[in-house]
N, C-alpha and C positions, 0 to 999 in steps of 0.2 A: 125136280132138280136134285142131283146127287149132293150128299153132304159135303164132299170135297169142293164141288163147284159152288155150292151155297156160300161157303166161307169166303171164297174168292169174290163172289158177287157182292157180299156185304162189305168187303174191304174196298172194292171198286166204288161202291156208292159213297162210302166215307171219303175216299180220296177225291172223287169228282165234286163232292160237296164242300171241299175246303174253301174258306173265304179269305185266306191271307192275301192282302193286296200286293201288287208289284212294288209299290213304294216301300212296304214293310219287309219285303222278302230279302233274305240274305242269299247272295249268289256268289259263293266262294269259287276260287279256282279249284280244279279237281285234278289231281295226279293219280291215275289208276295204273298200278304196276301188276303185271301177271308174270310170275315165274313159270317155267315149263318143266314139269316132271320133278319138282323139288320135293324131297322126302321129309317126313315128319322129323326125323332125327338128323337131318343134314345141317341144321342151324344152331347157333349158339344158345338162343333162348329156350331150346329144348335139350340143352346139354349135348349137342351133336358134335361131329368130328370136324366141322368147318368153322372158321373164324368169321363171324358176322357182326362186328362191333357197331356198324351204322344201323342195321336193322334192330339189333338188340336195344339200342338207345331209343329208337322209335317205339318199340314195344313197351319199354319201361315208362316212357312219357306219354303213351297213348293207350289204346284199348287192344289187348290181346284177344283175338277172336278164337276162343279155345275150341268151339264146336262149329266151325265153319265148313260146310259141306259143298262139294262140287260134283260134277260127273266124273266117272272113273277114267275118262280119256279126254283128249284135247278139243276137237271140234265141238262136241256136245257142250262142254263147259263154256266155250266162247259164244256159242249160240244162245245159251241161257243168259249169259252176262249181257249181251247186246240187246236181247229181245224182251227180257223179263218173263219169258215163257220156257217151259220145259222143252228140250230139244226135239223130242218125239212128235211134238205138235206140227213139225214141218216135214216129217217123213222119216222113213227108216234109215236113210243115208246120214242123218244127223245124230245117230246113236253110236257112231264109230268115227275114227279118223277118216276124213274124206276130202277129196279135191273138188267135189261138186259144190255148187252154190248152195249154201246151207239154208238161207231164207229167201223168199221171193223178193224180187226187186220191188221197191216201194214199201217194204216193211219199215215201220217206225222203230228205230233203234235208239239206244241211249244217246248215241252221237247226234242223230238227226233231231231228237227231242231237244237236246241242249243247244244245238245250232239254231233251232227255231225261236229260242228266247235270247239270242244274242251272244252265245258262246262261240269263241274261236275253237275249232275242233281239230285235233291232230292225232294221228296214229303213227307209231314208229316201232317196227319189230316184225313179229310173226302174225300174219293175218289168219289163214287157215279156215276161212269161211267161204271159200270159192277161189280156186287157183288160176282162173283166167283173169286177165286185166279188167275186163268189163264187169267182173264180180268183186272187184277189190274195194278197199276202204272208201274211195271216193263215191262209190255207188250207194253207200249206206250211211251218209251223213258226215263224213270227215272232209274238212277243207283240204287237208293234205294227208297222204299216206306214203309210207316209206318202209323198206325192208324186204321181206319175202312174202309172196302170196301163198306159197305152199306151207305144209306143216312143219318143216324143219329144213336146215341147210347146214352145210359144213361151215364152221366158224371162219375158215380161211379162204375157201374158194367161193363161198356163198351159193353153192350149187345143191340142188335137191338130188334125188335118185336119178339114175340114168333113165332116159326116156323123153317124151315130149315136154315134160315140165322141168327138165333139168335146170334150165336157166329161169330163175324166178325172182332175182333181185330187181327191185323197181322203185321208181319215184312217181307217184300219182299215176300208176298204171302203165308207165313206160319202162320196159325192161332195159337195163344197162349193166355194165360191168364196173366194179369199183374195188380198189385195193383196200386192205385193212381187215382187222378182226371184227366180226359181226357184232359182238356185244359192245365193243368200243364205238362202232359207228352208230348203232341204234341209240346208245346213250347220248352221244354227241348231238344227234338230231333232237332228242328230247330237251337237252339243255338249251340248244339254239331256240327252240320254240318257246320255252319258258322265258328266255331273255328277250323275246320280242315284245313282251309286256302288253299283249293284247287282251287285257282282262275284261270280263272273266274268260278263262281258258280251260279247256278240257284236254289234257295230254294223256293219251292211252298208250302205255308201253308194255306190250306183250313180248317179253324177251324170248329169244331162242334158248338162252341159258335156263336150266342145265340139261336140256334135251341132248341126246346123242346127235352128232359126234361131240364127245366131251373133251374140251381142251381150252386152255387159256394162255395168255402171254406169260413169259418166264417170270416177270415180276411178281405174279401171284403165286407161282410155284415156290418162289423163294420164301414165302411166308411159312412154309412147312419144311424148311431145311432141318434135317435131323429127326423128323417125325417118322416113326415106323408104323405104317398102317397094316402091313402084312409081310410074312416072310417069303411069300411067293413073289418073284420080281414082277411078273405080269400084273398081279393084283395090286402090288405096291404102286406101280406106275398108274394103273387105272384109278385107284382111290386118290392118288396125288392129283391127277388131272381133275377129278371131280371136286375135291376140296378147293383147288385153285379156282375152278369155274364158279363155285358158290361164293368164294371171297371176291371174285371179280364182280359178280352180280351185286354183292353188298357194297362194294366200293362205288359202283355206278349210282346206286341209290343215295349214297352219301353225297355224290356230286349233284344229284337233283336237289337235295335239301340245301346244299350250299348255294346253288343257283337261285332257289326260291328266296333264301335269305338275302342274297346280293340285290335282288330286285325289290326287296322291301315288302314282300307279300306273305311272309311266313304265317302270320296270324290270320291271313285270309285264304289259306289253302288247306283243303282236306286231302290227305294222302291215304290211299287205300292200297293194300297189298294182299295178294293171294297167290297160291299156286293153282294151276289148272287141274291137277290131279296129284295123287301120291307119286312117290318115286319108284323107279324100277331098279331092282337090285343088281342085275347083270344083263348084258345084251351085246349083240353084234352091231357093227357099224355098216349100214347099207348105203351110205351117202357118198357122193363123188368128192374124193379128197384123200389125204394121207393120214388122217387121224386113226388111231388104233381102236380095237374093240374095248369094251368095258366089262371085264369079268368081275370086278368089284366096284359097284357104282354107288347107288343110293341106299339110305337106311330109313325104314319106317317104324322100327322098333320103338316102343313096345306095342304099337298098334299091329293088328293082324292084317296080312295081305299087302298088296302093292298096286301099282298102276294096272288098270284093266280088270280089277276085281271090285266087288261090291262091299267088301269088308272095309273097316275103318281106314286101314292103311292105303286104300285106293281112293277114298272119297272124303276123308276128313283131313284138312290140309293146314299148313302154316299160313296164318293170315292175321292182319292187324289193320287198325285205322288210327290215324293221328291227326289232330287238329288242335293246336295250342289254344287254351282258353275256352274251347267249346266242348271237347271230349275229355272228361276226367279220366286220368290214368287208372286202369284196373284190368282185371281178367274178366271177360264177358263169357259166361258159360251157357247162355241161352242158345240153343241150336238155330242156325240160320243157313240159308243156301245161297249160292251165287246168283240164283234167279231173283233174289230179293234186292239186289243193288239198284236196278233200274227204278222200281217204285220208291225205294228209299231216297235216292238222289232226286227223283221227281218231287217228292214231298219237300225235301230240303230247299230246293231252288224255286219251287212254285210252278213247276211245269204241270199243265192241266191238259190231258189228251182231248182232242176234239171228238174222239169216238172211243168206245170201249176197246182197249188193246188186248183184252183177254189175258191179262197178266196172271201167271201162276204165282209169282212172287208177292210178298207182302212188304210194305214199308217197315223197316226196322229202326227208323230214325228216333222214335220216342224211347225205345229201349237203349239205343246207343248213347243218347245224350242224357240218360238216366231220368227222363221225364215220366216214364211209364212204370206202373206197378206190375207185378207178375201177372202175365196173361195166361189164358188157357193154352195148353200145348197145341201146336199146329202140326199137321202132317207134312213130312218132307218126302217127296217121291223121286227116286232116282232110277231111270230106265237105262238099260244098256243092251247090247246085242246078247241075247240069250238069257235075260233075266231082269228082275227089278228088285229094288228094296223100298221099304216104307218105314220111316221113323216117326213115331208118335209118342211124345213124352219120353219116358225112359226106354221104351220098347222099340225094337228094330226087327223087322221081318226081311229075310232074303229069300227070294223065290227064283230059282233057276229053272230053265226049261226041262232039263233032264235029271234034276235032283229033287229030293224032298225039301219042303220049306225049312228054313232054319230061323230060330227065334232067340234073340239075345236081349238081356236087360243091360243097357249101356251104362246106367248109373252104378250098378253093383259089379258089372263085368265089362269094363270099357275095352278090354282086349279080346273080347269075343271068344272066350275059352270054353264056355259051357252052353251048349245048344239046349234050350228049354222047350222046344216045339212039342215034344211028346208029353211033357208034364203041364203044358199050358194051352190046351186045344182051343179054349175060348178066346184067348188073346190072338192065337194064330188066325182063327176065323174072323175076328174083328179087323185085323190088319189085311187079311186077304180080301175082305169086302172093300176096304179102302183102295187097295191095289187095283182091283177090278174097275172101280169108279174112275181112278186116275187114267187107266189105260184106254178108256173110251175115247178120250180126246187125242190120242196118238194116231198118226196116220200110218197105215200098213203099206201103202203103195208110194213109189217114187213119183213126184210131180211129173206130169206128162211132158213138160218142156225139157226135162233132164234125161229122158229116156235116150239111150245111145251115147250119152256124154262119157268122156274118159273119167273113170273113178279114181 
């Protein structure tokens, strides 16, 4: 057995051997919010250009996840989040944005696991794990799903790109047309589900914000009256729309907290927030609607890179966890990956798989609730189209198909300015060995039943 798989097997043995009884188990409500394409320096707690008072407060009063890693693009991160497995385990289509079904039907997901132990499970927002209705949230453990099946949509028309998937707005797999701003509608659905009081509940809110097309209602733009972002009018308008959309996202999270407080379950609710990948600095709008392009969009500085890269700016994202009385406020610097959330939540709520789910993630609960001492560094593997990265301790290897490996010490060089590959051949070899071991479990071929499907 490879060293990478051995560590996972040992973790699995520990998890399956847990003896916490159902009577003793804490089963909080779980609000899991995923922003789309949010950059490192888009938010207030990173001294960014947008106003985010509600999230800033949740960070101050919770745990800032300072080294929270994800995949460099959307479908892969969502696959890892729902399955607890690295996305390449399901096939090459899960390493890039895709309209294909990401996971086989019958895959045990975070939602289906929680549902099996009595949680009411809701999804509202962007799915992007299969863009046909039969591949939607209801097929993967959610009692109810709402929003778009595809990877993005215009905030006003709710339409995807022109083609067979242009109409994508749905409720429980049934396509329909609805008036209103997408972010407002997605948030209103989440508030409604929270207020149903069917505790324990799991409300998963993968927002479309702040993915292109970037726009928000006028009230959020007014927050930036008089703010000069750029002297070029097109870039000024682009950055204004982006700032407004970030503030709208923040305001909706504030509404979630208010709803949780109104229903009297604030101390019984774990809130988790992450972006699906880093921000993209400029881009064209390819979606059906009237929103303009975004020549000045997101910021990832001082991190290097952006969405779709393996540098920190593409894979290290804004993230936090908040649970009053349970998670002590602090900055948590221990590296973790979005793949860890399923096993972490499973340990917290007492979910015990009936079979080995081959999780790549590790439970981080002991570290998050400050019950654990410093543990041995674990390797974090991030695969993408055309390359992979491996992070072990302070060291990070980036190996692209058509380029020489790059090596960085993230502790001393968090902005990846100095490639140490030529001066540290031994470390390169060590991480290359790990990379090879991780890649063994990735699938090179598309599942047979997806051949010929629209991508």
